[in-house]
Rosetta silent file (secondary structure, phi, psi, omega in degrees, C-alpha in Angstrom):
SEQUENCE: MKIGIHLSSFTPSWNDDIIPFIKASADIGYEAVEIPLMDPDSFDYQKVASELRFHALCCTCGTSVTILEDPSSNDSEIQKAGIRRLKKCIDICNYLETDCLGGVLYAPWGQHKRRIGAASNREKAIESFGEVSEYARQKGVLLSLEILNRYESYFMNTIDEGIEFLDQLNQPNVKLHFDTFHAHIEEKSIADAILKGGQHIAHVHLCDNNRAAPGTGMIDFTKVRDDLRQIGFDRYVMVENFVIPDSEAGEQVCIWRKTAESPFHNAQLAYQFVSTCFNS
SCORE:     score description
SCORE:     0.000 S_00000001
   1 L     0.000  135.783  175.536   69.815  171.977    5.217 S_00000001
   2 E   -99.976  139.601 -176.072   66.785  174.254    4.929 S_00000001
   3 E   -99.382  124.683  179.444   64.995  174.501    1.588 S_00000001
   4 E  -135.088 -177.590  178.991   64.076  177.943    0.311 S_00000001
   5 E  -140.983  139.181  175.152   63.371  179.853   -2.875 S_00000001
   6 E   -74.683  126.889 -173.250   64.687  183.110   -4.310 S_00000001
   7 H   -69.198  -17.475  174.131   61.686  185.399   -4.755 S_00000001
   8 H   -69.580  -10.446  174.718   62.944  186.653   -8.134 S_00000001
   9 H   -63.409  -20.763 -176.452   62.026  183.172   -9.368 S_00000001
  10 L   -97.572  -16.926 -164.079   58.430  184.440   -9.482 S_00000001
  11 L  -109.564  141.350  177.698   58.820  187.902  -11.003 S_00000001
  12 L   -77.138  -20.201  179.584   59.208  189.140  -14.598 S_00000001
  13 L  -129.002  151.878 -173.142   61.037  192.298  -13.454 S_00000001
  14 L   -66.767  -30.360 -175.153   63.725  192.799  -10.817 S_00000001
  15 L  -103.846   18.320  175.997   61.846  195.490   -8.891 S_00000001
  16 L   -65.561  155.360  177.999   58.411  193.862   -8.826 S_00000001
  17 L   -63.775  122.687 -178.461   56.588  193.640   -5.509 S_00000001
  18 L   -94.006  -10.098 -173.768   57.789  190.469   -3.767 S_00000001
  19 H   -54.676  -47.214 -178.709   55.323  190.538   -0.869 S_00000001
  20 H   -60.397  -25.069 -174.349   52.682  188.255   -2.507 S_00000001
  21 H   -85.887  -10.843  170.048   55.345  185.646   -3.212 S_00000001
  22 H   -66.432  -48.249  176.255   56.306  185.304    0.432 S_00000001
  23 H   -62.550  -43.852 -179.538   52.841  183.831    1.036 S_00000001
  24 H   -58.963  -40.636  179.718   53.042  181.811   -2.182 S_00000001
  25 H   -65.401  -43.009  178.227   56.350  180.294   -1.059 S_00000001
  26 H   -63.712  -40.667  179.735   54.940  179.399    2.350 S_00000001
  27 H   -61.986  -36.797  178.687   51.843  177.855    0.743 S_00000001
  28 H   -68.319  -35.761  179.360   54.037  175.616   -1.408 S_00000001
  29 L   128.093    0.250 -178.835   55.963  174.461    1.664 S_00000001
  30 L   -63.374  145.743  178.886   59.275  176.303    1.542 S_00000001
  31 L   -88.258  -17.896 -174.047   60.983  176.925    4.876 S_00000001
  32 E  -153.805  163.055  174.092   62.752  180.092    3.749 S_00000001
  33 E  -133.128  154.493  172.534   62.903  182.709    1.022 S_00000001
  34 E  -103.935  126.402 -175.263   65.721  184.746   -0.449 S_00000001
  35 E   -93.509  119.084  177.124   64.961  188.440   -0.545 S_00000001
  36 E   -78.841  123.316  178.596   66.313  190.343   -3.585 S_00000001
  37 L  -104.359   70.418 -176.407   67.715  193.715   -2.529 S_00000001
  38 L   -78.825  -27.322  176.944   67.840  195.295   -5.952 S_00000001
  39 L  -136.892   77.967 -173.178   67.081  198.785   -4.623 S_00000001
  40 L   -60.924  -25.602 -178.827   68.055  198.775   -0.947 S_00000001
  41 L   -68.737  -29.897 -178.831   67.331  202.492   -0.508 S_00000001
  42 L  -106.680    5.424 -175.414   63.616  202.066   -1.258 S_00000001
  43 L   -70.542  127.908 -178.787   63.221  198.564    0.165 S_00000001
  44 L   -87.223   77.992 -174.798   60.351  198.286    2.679 S_00000001
  45 H   -67.709  -27.860  179.107   62.163  196.041    5.156 S_00000001
  46 H   -68.575  -42.751  178.717   59.577  196.560    7.899 S_00000001
  47 H   -65.372  -41.773  178.714   56.744  195.280    5.706 S_00000001
  48 H   -64.421  -43.469  179.490   58.842  192.322    4.561 S_00000001
  49 H   -60.295  -41.235  178.831   59.831  191.470    8.141 S_00000001
  50 H   -63.693  -42.353 -179.669   56.176  191.513    9.185 S_00000001
  51 H   -67.069  -39.522  177.418   55.185  189.238    6.302 S_00000001
  52 H   -61.843  -43.940  179.230   58.006  186.805    7.078 S_00000001
  53 H   -63.545  -41.574 -178.047   56.923  186.595   10.717 S_00000001
  54 H   -60.660  -38.043 -177.438   53.281  186.092    9.743 S_00000001
  55 L   -98.338    6.893  176.351   54.170  183.121    7.543 S_00000001
  56 L    55.090   45.942  179.840   56.877  181.801    9.917 S_00000001
  57 L  -110.298  142.040  168.158   59.570  181.919    7.228 S_00000001
  58 E   -85.096  171.382  177.173   63.304  182.458    7.593 S_00000001
  59 E  -148.917  161.597  162.018   65.180  184.390    4.950 S_00000001
  60 E  -123.025  172.326  176.776   68.484  185.165    3.330 S_00000001
  61 E  -127.243  154.242  176.948   69.197  188.223    1.204 S_00000001
  62 E  -141.351  150.353  177.193   70.873  188.687   -2.140 S_00000001
  63 E  -153.829  176.278  168.740   72.012  191.649   -4.187 S_00000001
  64 E  -138.922  165.184  177.020   74.324  192.795   -6.928 S_00000001
  65 L  -103.117  167.572 -173.906   76.235  196.024   -7.411 S_00000001
  66 E  -120.611  172.714 -179.128   75.879  198.447  -10.308 S_00000001
  67 L   -67.689  -19.497  177.277   78.196  200.447  -12.531 S_00000001
  68 L  -100.573   -6.720  176.952   77.446  203.517  -10.391 S_00000001
  69 E  -135.231   75.955 -167.232   77.720  201.633   -7.099 S_00000001
  70 L  -126.848  108.895 -179.296   80.752  199.458   -7.680 S_00000001
  71 L   -67.998   -9.639  178.392   83.220  198.504   -4.926 S_00000001
  72 L  -100.495    5.688 -175.028   85.726  197.464   -7.597 S_00000001
  73 L   -74.147  146.813  173.560   85.686  200.798   -9.422 S_00000001
  74 L   -80.112  -11.088  174.953   88.828  202.890   -9.924 S_00000001
  75 L   -85.017  117.470 -172.078   86.642  205.960   -9.457 S_00000001
  76 H   -61.884  -33.829 -179.349   86.775  206.678   -5.717 S_00000001
  77 H   -71.542  -39.102  177.370   83.242  208.123   -5.595 S_00000001
  78 H   -68.915  -38.435  176.216   81.742  205.110   -7.373 S_00000001
  79 H   -60.559  -45.858  178.838   83.765  202.810   -5.113 S_00000001
  80 H   -62.079  -39.055  178.202   82.404  204.621   -2.033 S_00000001
  81 H   -64.380  -37.517  176.618   78.875  204.335   -3.418 S_00000001
  82 H   -64.271  -41.929  177.792   79.395  200.583   -3.856 S_00000001
  83 H   -63.818  -42.894  179.235   80.572  200.261   -0.259 S_00000001
  84 H   -62.463  -40.770  178.776   77.591  202.283    0.938 S_00000001
  85 H   -60.825  -46.288 -178.960   75.203  200.055   -1.041 S_00000001
  86 H   -64.871  -38.660  177.660   76.637  196.907    0.509 S_00000001
  87 H   -64.170  -39.025  177.273   76.468  198.393    4.001 S_00000001
  88 H   -62.337  -42.509  177.601   72.805  199.284    3.431 S_00000001
  89 H   -63.766  -38.430  177.807   72.121  195.685    2.388 S_00000001
  90 H   -63.847  -40.842  176.842   73.937  194.449    5.498 S_00000001
  91 H   -60.199  -41.649  179.095   71.731  196.695    7.648 S_00000001
  92 H   -65.107  -42.239  176.125   68.644  195.155    6.036 S_00000001
  93 H   -56.371  -45.335 -179.838   69.992  191.660    6.683 S_00000001
  94 H   -61.159  -42.993  179.631   70.476  192.582   10.311 S_00000001
  95 H   -65.202  -38.885 -178.921   66.915  193.920   10.570 S_00000001
  96 L   -82.301    0.868  175.889   65.483  190.795    8.921 S_00000001
  97 L    62.356   40.962  172.313   67.526  188.631   11.315 S_00000001
  98 L  -115.748  148.024 -179.644   69.452  186.799    8.627 S_00000001
  99 L  -101.200   13.646 -173.709   73.179  186.137    8.695 S_00000001
 100 E  -130.518  121.699  166.448   73.568  185.817    4.915 S_00000001
 101 E  -117.539  109.853 -179.296   74.036  188.364    2.155 S_00000001
 102 E  -109.967  179.032  175.362   74.806  186.532   -1.061 S_00000001
 103 E   116.018 -161.448 -174.840   75.082  187.437   -4.710 S_00000001
 104 E   -92.609   81.772 -169.966   77.339  189.421   -6.995 S_00000001
 105 L   -92.393   -9.389 -165.703   78.860  191.684   -4.356 S_00000001
 106 L  -102.999  -28.622 -177.719   82.280  192.345   -5.877 S_00000001
 107 L  -160.552  157.290 -176.715   81.692  193.880   -9.355 S_00000001
 108 L   -57.676  134.465  176.649   78.683  194.746  -11.542 S_00000001
 109 L   -64.516  136.781  178.955   76.725  191.756  -12.821 S_00000001
 110 L    84.427    2.533 -179.487   77.024  191.348  -16.580 S_00000001
 111 L   -82.031  132.384 -178.922   80.236  193.344  -16.816 S_00000001
 112 L  -118.728  121.984  178.016   82.784  191.993  -19.313 S_00000001
 113 L  -140.922  155.054  168.764   86.449  192.979  -19.142 S_00000001
 114 L   -76.033  128.178 -174.711   89.753  191.463  -20.068 S_00000001
 115 H   -61.483  -32.407 -179.012   91.258  190.376  -16.791 S_00000001
 116 H   -62.207  -27.112  178.720   94.715  191.596  -17.749 S_00000001
 117 H   -97.097   -0.082 -175.992   93.273  195.103  -17.857 S_00000001
 118 L  -113.811   17.480 -179.530   91.131  194.718  -14.757 S_00000001
 119 H   -60.566  -36.713 -179.812   93.833  193.961  -12.185 S_00000001
 120 H   -68.461  -31.125  176.912   93.265  197.327  -10.533 S_00000001
 121 H   -66.398  -37.897  176.320   89.541  196.555  -10.207 S_00000001
 122 H   -63.511  -42.866  178.450   90.384  193.388   -8.334 S_00000001
 123 H   -63.262  -38.990  178.313   92.664  195.379   -6.026 S_00000001
 124 H   -66.789  -38.482  177.691   89.903  197.913   -5.409 S_00000001
 125 H   -62.632  -43.101  177.998   87.439  195.129   -4.589 S_00000001
 126 H   -61.694  -43.144  177.593   89.885  193.693   -2.048 S_00000001
 127 H   -60.043  -46.424 -178.438   90.338  197.163   -0.568 S_00000001
 128 H   -63.451  -40.956 -176.400   86.570  197.685   -0.339 S_00000001
 129 H   -71.910  -18.053  171.362   85.904  194.349    1.299 S_00000001
 130 H   -59.330  -43.848  179.432   88.340  195.176    4.055 S_00000001
 131 H   -77.266  -44.796 -175.485   85.858  197.843    5.168 S_00000001
 132 H   -66.622  -40.887 -177.606   82.648  196.044    4.182 S_00000001
 133 H   -67.100  -34.935  177.148   83.558  192.741    5.845 S_00000001
 134 H   -66.359  -41.666  176.945   84.345  194.475    9.140 S_00000001
 135 H   -62.035  -43.162  178.900   80.971  196.228    9.016 S_00000001
 136 H   -64.384  -38.859  179.233   79.270  192.900    8.255 S_00000001
 137 H   -60.876  -42.330  179.263   81.100  191.212   11.119 S_00000001
 138 H   -64.163  -28.444 -179.636   79.778  193.805   13.545 S_00000001
 139 H   -93.918   -0.367  179.371   76.253  193.133   12.265 S_00000001
 140 L    72.829   34.755 -175.920   76.628  189.335   12.401 S_00000001
 141 L  -118.143  133.279  170.662   76.377  188.871    8.632 S_00000001
 142 E   -88.337  136.227  173.452   78.291  186.509    6.348 S_00000001
 143 E   -98.374  122.879 -177.177   79.076  187.804    2.879 S_00000001
 144 E  -115.594  111.539 -174.492   78.755  185.057    0.269 S_00000001
 145 E   -85.587  119.029 -175.879   80.331  185.885   -3.093 S_00000001
 146 E   -77.983  131.133  176.077   78.510  184.230   -5.972 S_00000001
 147 L   -88.385  120.495 -174.897   80.634  182.450   -8.566 S_00000001
 148 L  -109.467  160.152  175.319   79.151  183.177  -12.009 S_00000001
 149 L   -73.648  166.439 -172.036   79.576  181.692  -15.450 S_00000001
 150 L   -63.523  -22.905 -178.226   81.753  183.433  -18.042 S_00000001
 151 L   -81.066  -14.064 -175.779   78.781  185.017  -19.842 S_00000001
 152 L  -112.755  -14.508  176.809   77.653  186.902  -16.736 S_00000001
 153 L  -163.674  145.753  173.986   80.937  188.029  -15.171 S_00000001
 154 L   -90.391  -13.645 -161.633   84.629  188.207  -15.917 S_00000001
 155 L   -73.241  -53.325  175.949   85.583  188.402  -12.229 S_00000001
 156 L  -149.875  131.377 -173.655   85.448  184.793  -10.958 S_00000001
 157 L  -122.324  -12.220 -177.634   84.062  181.757  -12.759 S_00000001
 158 L  -134.796  165.072  178.626   85.220  178.659  -10.863 S_00000001
 159 H   -62.163  -36.949  178.150   85.567  177.442   -7.295 S_00000001
 160 H   -59.955  -43.897  179.964   89.367  177.636   -7.640 S_00000001
 161 H   -68.130  -35.240  176.693   89.125  181.317   -8.569 S_00000001
 162 H   -63.848  -44.813  178.884   86.720  181.933   -5.720 S_00000001
 163 H   -64.269  -40.840  177.995   89.061  180.359   -3.183 S_00000001
 164 H   -59.063  -42.074  179.853   91.986  182.312   -4.602 S_00000001
 165 H   -66.628  -41.202  177.077   90.032  185.548   -4.123 S_00000001
 166 H   -61.321  -39.305  178.287   89.113  184.617   -0.545 S_00000001
 167 H   -61.682  -38.739  178.520   92.771  183.925    0.169 S_00000001
 168 H   -69.852  -36.338  178.346   93.641  187.400   -1.087 S_00000001
 169 H   -68.734  -47.661 -178.640   90.864  188.955    0.995 S_00000001
 170 L    57.090   48.345  177.352   91.726  187.040    4.165 S_00000001
 171 L  -122.039  115.620 -171.571   88.430  187.966    5.828 S_00000001
 172 L   -64.290  -21.367  179.835   86.866  185.111    7.852 S_00000001
 173 L  -100.319   17.563  171.255   83.272  186.248    7.336 S_00000001
 174 E  -110.863  119.545 -175.017   83.565  186.394    3.528 S_00000001
 175 E  -124.839 -167.672 -178.984   82.646  183.052    1.957 S_00000001
 176 E  -112.602  148.848  177.818   81.491  181.657   -1.383 S_00000001
 177 E  -113.237  114.182 -173.253   78.030  181.359   -2.895 S_00000001
 178 E  -102.731  127.643 -178.394   77.801  178.216   -5.061 S_00000001
 179 E  -122.257  124.733 -174.837   75.201  177.974   -7.837 S_00000001
 180 H   -65.581  -31.410  178.798   74.663  174.677   -9.652 S_00000001
 181 H   -63.752  -49.592 -179.654   73.657  176.390  -12.914 S_00000001
 182 H   -65.569  -40.432 -179.433   76.887  178.355  -13.155 S_00000001
 183 H   -64.205  -35.641  179.047   78.968  175.401  -11.995 S_00000001
 184 H   -60.690  -31.551  179.672   77.440  173.179  -14.698 S_00000001
 185 H   -79.771  -42.140 -166.460   78.839  175.580  -17.288 S_00000001
 186 H  -100.211  -32.286 -172.913   82.279  176.259  -15.808 S_00000001
 187 L   -85.877  149.088  172.179   83.465  173.351  -13.668 S_00000001
 188 L   -69.300  -31.529  179.924   84.970  170.123  -14.962 S_00000001
 189 L  -150.445  120.938  177.147   83.064  168.386  -12.173 S_00000001
 190 H   -61.490  -39.819 -179.198   80.364  169.853   -9.929 S_00000001
 191 H   -61.071  -48.273 -179.580   81.202  167.201   -7.333 S_00000001
 192 H   -62.345  -36.683 -179.865   84.895  168.082   -7.280 S_00000001
 193 H   -65.117  -43.352  178.811   84.044  171.776   -7.032 S_00000001
 194 H   -63.803  -45.270 -178.448   81.805  171.246   -3.998 S_00000001
 195 H   -65.009  -38.484  178.118   84.359  169.044   -2.274 S_00000001
 196 H   -69.730  -38.178  179.687   87.151  171.526   -2.988 S_00000001
 197 H   -63.785  -40.734  174.511   84.993  174.423   -1.840 S_00000001
 198 H    46.540 -127.236 -175.884   84.302  172.701    1.462 S_00000001
 199 H   -71.183   -7.241  175.035   83.974  175.119    4.368 S_00000001
 200 H   -73.549  -21.449 -176.800   84.382  178.075    2.015 S_00000001
 201 E   -84.796  119.507 -178.577   80.829  177.475    0.727 S_00000001
 202 E  -116.590   -9.641 -177.399   78.272  179.330    2.850 S_00000001
 203 E  -152.184  144.114 -175.132   75.325  179.608    0.472 S_00000001
 204 E  -135.340  133.592  169.838   73.902  177.447   -2.323 S_00000001
 205 E  -107.698  137.589  177.870   71.511  178.060   -5.215 S_00000001
 206 E  -109.536  120.451  179.539   69.818  175.115   -6.899 S_00000001
 207 L  -154.728  135.560  179.735   69.008  175.478  -10.580 S_00000001
 208 L   -78.755  173.878 -173.993   69.125  172.952  -13.395 S_00000001
 209 L   -64.659  -20.721  177.769   71.112  173.505  -16.583 S_00000001
 210 L   -89.880    8.271 -178.990   67.982  174.859  -18.357 S_00000001
 211 L    66.633   16.604  177.280   67.633  177.488  -15.590 S_00000001
 212 L  -110.167 -164.402 -171.649   64.387  175.865  -14.480 S_00000001
 213 L   -57.642  139.372  171.216   63.440  173.609  -11.573 S_00000001
 214 L   -53.444  137.855 -178.589   65.984  171.107  -10.290 S_00000001
 215 L    95.870   -5.124  179.319   65.146  167.718  -11.725 S_00000001
 216 L  -104.776    3.680 -178.065   63.998  169.048  -15.103 S_00000001
 217 L  -135.977 -141.712 -168.733   67.433  169.019  -16.732 S_00000001
 218 L   -99.855  -12.985 -172.789   70.813  167.288  -16.739 S_00000001
 219 L   -76.685  137.189  179.441   72.312  167.991  -13.297 S_00000001
 220 L   -87.080   94.048 -175.686   72.555  165.095  -10.852 S_00000001
 221 H   -77.665  -19.162  172.232   71.112  166.663   -7.708 S_00000001
 222 H   -63.827  -40.502  177.157   71.358  163.444   -5.731 S_00000001
 223 H   -69.055  -39.911  175.797   75.127  163.763   -6.133 S_00000001
 224 H   -57.418  -48.008  178.114   74.954  167.462   -5.263 S_00000001
 225 H   -56.973  -49.001 -177.068   73.094  166.552   -2.068 S_00000001
 226 H   -62.464  -39.669 -178.749   75.594  163.851   -1.153 S_00000001
 227 H   -70.831  -37.090  175.598   78.578  166.132   -1.755 S_00000001
 228 H   -64.210  -39.840  176.343   77.064  168.951    0.296 S_00000001
 229 H   -63.861  -38.458 -177.722   76.511  166.490    3.113 S_00000001
 230 H   -63.739  -34.389  179.098   80.097  165.296    2.795 S_00000001
 231 L   -87.437    2.410  178.071   81.456  168.816    3.368 S_00000001
 232 L    77.815   23.332 -179.475   79.098  169.274    6.323 S_00000001
 233 L   -70.785  124.400 -178.508   76.987  171.956    4.674 S_00000001
 234 L  -134.759   25.032 -179.839   73.950  172.623    6.861 S_00000001
 235 L  -100.078 -152.864 -175.141   72.799  176.059    5.747 S_00000001
 236 E   -82.640  137.163  164.861   70.221  177.136    3.142 S_00000001
 237 E  -110.195  116.626 -172.996   69.773  175.567   -0.272 S_00000001
 238 E  -109.014  123.473  170.881   67.807  178.092   -2.292 S_00000001
 239 E   -68.326  126.177  173.984   65.940  177.336   -5.499 S_00000001
 240 L  -134.831  105.466 -176.873   66.704  180.135   -7.965 S_00000001
 241 L  -126.440  152.223  175.767   65.084  179.673  -11.362 S_00000001
 242 L  -129.651  114.748 -172.150   64.250  181.972  -14.258 S_00000001
 243 L  -132.986   14.241 -175.049   61.467  180.738  -16.522 S_00000001
 244 L  -109.057  101.708  174.711   59.686  183.859  -17.815 S_00000001
 245 L   -74.022  170.443  177.413   60.519  184.776  -21.427 S_00000001
 246 L    55.023   45.440  179.214   59.526  188.156  -22.898 S_00000001
 247 L  -145.772  166.164  178.340   60.286  189.939  -19.641 S_00000001
 248 H   -59.064  -52.007 -178.930   62.959  192.212  -18.201 S_00000001
 249 H   -64.805  -43.443 -179.693   64.473  189.482  -16.061 S_00000001
 250 H   -59.869  -41.978  179.297   64.081  186.865  -18.774 S_00000001
 251 H   -64.601  -41.672 -175.187   65.845  189.016  -21.340 S_00000001
 252 H   -73.354  -23.984  175.452   68.756  189.797  -19.029 S_00000001
 253 L  -106.493   13.327  172.434   69.356  186.136  -18.164 S_00000001
 254 L    63.872   48.370  172.220   68.662  185.043  -21.779 S_00000001
 255 L   -99.299  106.583 -174.526   65.392  183.150  -21.316 S_00000001
 256 L  -107.117  -12.820 -176.691   63.890  183.087  -24.810 S_00000001
 257 L  -132.315  158.817 -179.266   61.543  180.115  -24.565 S_00000001
 258 L   -78.333  118.984 -178.558   58.965  178.883  -22.097 S_00000001
 259 L  -110.345    1.515  177.984   60.564  176.265  -19.855 S_00000001
 260 L  -153.784  156.729  179.578   57.735  175.907  -17.321 S_00000001
 261 L   -59.177  -40.921  177.765   53.967  176.164  -17.253 S_00000001
 262 L  -165.576  162.592  175.704   54.285  179.189  -14.942 S_00000001
 263 H   -58.557  -39.157  179.777   56.706  180.484  -12.303 S_00000001
 264 H   -65.669  -43.261  178.722   54.385  179.183   -9.567 S_00000001
 265 H   -64.223  -40.225  176.842   54.164  175.742  -11.168 S_00000001
 266 H   -60.973  -42.531  178.704   57.938  175.699  -11.560 S_00000001
 267 H   -63.237  -36.578  176.103   58.305  176.581   -7.863 S_00000001
 268 H   -65.519  -47.296  178.031   55.976  173.723   -6.973 S_00000001
 269 H   -58.672  -43.529 -179.180   57.943  171.258   -9.111 S_00000001
 270 H   -62.345  -44.160 -179.481   61.186  172.487   -7.584 S_00000001
 271 H   -64.174  -44.991  179.997   59.909  172.083   -4.028 S_00000001
 272 H   -58.702  -43.912 -178.489   58.555  168.600   -4.685 S_00000001
 273 H   -70.461  -50.712 -173.510   61.834  167.466   -6.192 S_00000001
 274 H   -68.157  -40.805 -179.309   64.239  169.165   -3.774 S_00000001
 275 H   -64.676  -38.408  176.447   62.296  168.271   -0.612 S_00000001
 276 H   -68.002  -46.310 -176.673   62.185  164.621   -1.678 S_00000001
 277 H   -66.857  -48.352 -171.099   65.826  164.544   -2.778 S_00000001
 278 H   -83.811  -12.850  177.293   67.368  166.468    0.100 S_00000001
 279 L  -101.663    5.813 -178.959   65.283  164.873    2.846 S_00000001
 280 L   -98.778    0.000    0.000   65.986  161.308    1.792 S_00000001
C-alpha cells in the first residue's frame, strides 16, 4: 500500500490553488497525493503534472458531480453534462498517468432525496455509467464510487449498498471507494465491511471519526490495516481530513471547531501515524 494525502486536506476552499501543497506533501514524506478535480474545465493539468514529476510523487484523482452536471438526472441535458464532466476528469487522469478516479461520481454530493422517489435517478446513473465506464476502460482508468454517510448522500451509505449498485452496473472497471470516516458512521463493523467489500474496494480514504488525522480519534486503524491486508488490498491509502473551521470547505463538511493546530500539522501527524501503522 502507498500512503498519500488528499490535497483538499490543506485548503479552506475547494478551488484554492493546490500546487504549493504538492511540495508540502512531498516534504512531509507522502508517496502520493490525491488531486481534487472540482473544476475540470479550468484545471491546469500540465502544471500539476510537471510539479508531480519534480517532486517524484504519484497521484490519484477525485471529483464530485453537481446539480447541473449530474449523470443521475432525469433531465437529459443535465445527464449529458454529467457524463461530459466525468469524461473530462478521466482525460485528466490519463494525462496525469493515474488509473484511479474516485469520489462522488454518481449523484451530486450533499443531495438528499427519499429513495422511493429517486428510483429513476438510480436508473439514469446506471445508464450513464454504461457510457462512462467504457470511456474509462479505453483510457485505463478505474472508477471508484465513494460510499458516503447518510448526512452527505442518499444514494449509497454502506458496503452492501455499494456492492448491490456494482452488481446492477455490471462494469468490471467500476469499483468502490471506502472511507473510514463514513464507514464509522454507517457500518455495524468497519472490519466486516472491508472483508465483505474485498476485491470490490479499489480506493481507500483514511480519516478518524473527528474528521482529523488517523490516530486522533476512536477508529482502530491497526484493525483497518490488518483487514485491508487480508483482502489483498495493495493500492493507495489516502489521508483525507478536514480541520479548518470558518471556511467554505469547513462549513460544507460541518467543521465548527478547531481539531488540529493547522492543516499542515494535521498532515504531519497523519503521516507519522499512518506510516508507522501501515508499515509495521
